[in-house]
VEXMAR-621917 format. One line per 3 residues: number of its first residue (from 0); their letters; for each residue x, y, z of C-alpha. Coordinates in steps of 0.1 Angstrom, whole numbers. Each point is the difference from the previous one (the first is absolute). Layout:
BEGIN
NUM> a> X Y Z | ...
END
This chain:
BEGIN
0> mti> 447 2150 503 | 25 12 -6 | 38 2 17
3> dki> 5 38 -15 | -31 11 19 | 10 -12 35
6> rkl> 34 13 -13 | -11 35 -11 | -20 5 42
9> rna> 27 -13 16 | 26 21 -17 | -19 34 -4
12> spf> 14 26 22 | -9 10 22 | -21 -36 8
15> rpf> -32 -5 6 | -16 -28 19 | -19 -23 -18
18> eli> -16 -35 1 | 2 -30 -19 | -36 -21 -5
21> tnd> 0 -34 -6 | -20 -22 -27 | -22 -8 37
24> ggv> -10 35 7 | 29 5 27 | 25 27 5
27> vki> 29 5 9 | 16 31 11 | 31 14 -10
30> ers> 8 31 23 | 37 5 -12 | 25 -6 -29
33> fai> 21 -26 16 | -27 -19 9 | -3 -24 -30
36> ala> 25 -13 -26 | -4 -5 -32 | 8 -37 -18
39> png> 31 12 -26 | -23 -24 -24 | -29 26 4
42> lsv> -20 -36 7 | -7 11 37 | 5 22 27
45> agy> 2 -3 42 | 6 21 31 | -16 0 39
48> dpi> -32 27 5 | 0 24 29 | -6 -25 29
51> grs> 30 -24 -16 | -21 -29 -20 | 17 -12 -33
54> fyf> -16 -3 -28 | 11 -16 -35 | -25 1 -23
57> nld> 10 -11 -44 | -18 35 -18 | -23 -27 -16
60> qls> -16 2 41 | -8 37 0 | -25 19 -15
63> glr> 8 30 4 | 16 34 12 | -9 28 22
66> lar> 9 34 20 | -8 -7 35 | -15 23 11
69> nrr> 14 31 32 | -5 -8 31 | -11 31 21
72> vnr> 22 9 28 | -18 18 30 | 9 25 15
75> ngg> 16 -20 31 | 22 -15 -27 | -23 -30 3
78> r> -15 -24 -35
END
């Protein structure tokens, strides 16, 4: 995992939600670009998931990235 791959997704225009995959199979969804911060030294990331839980990972704790699947919205505006 490199910080450049995360930076590319975070800075994409338009932004598309993505997920961080941890070495133990955990998934952290990033729904907004400002929800994740990249360390200046390029060795870690931190931020908040969609329900407000904070996270911090060294890059060696992450196994991958993927674009998040789109949520379906019903006709009444619910999810």
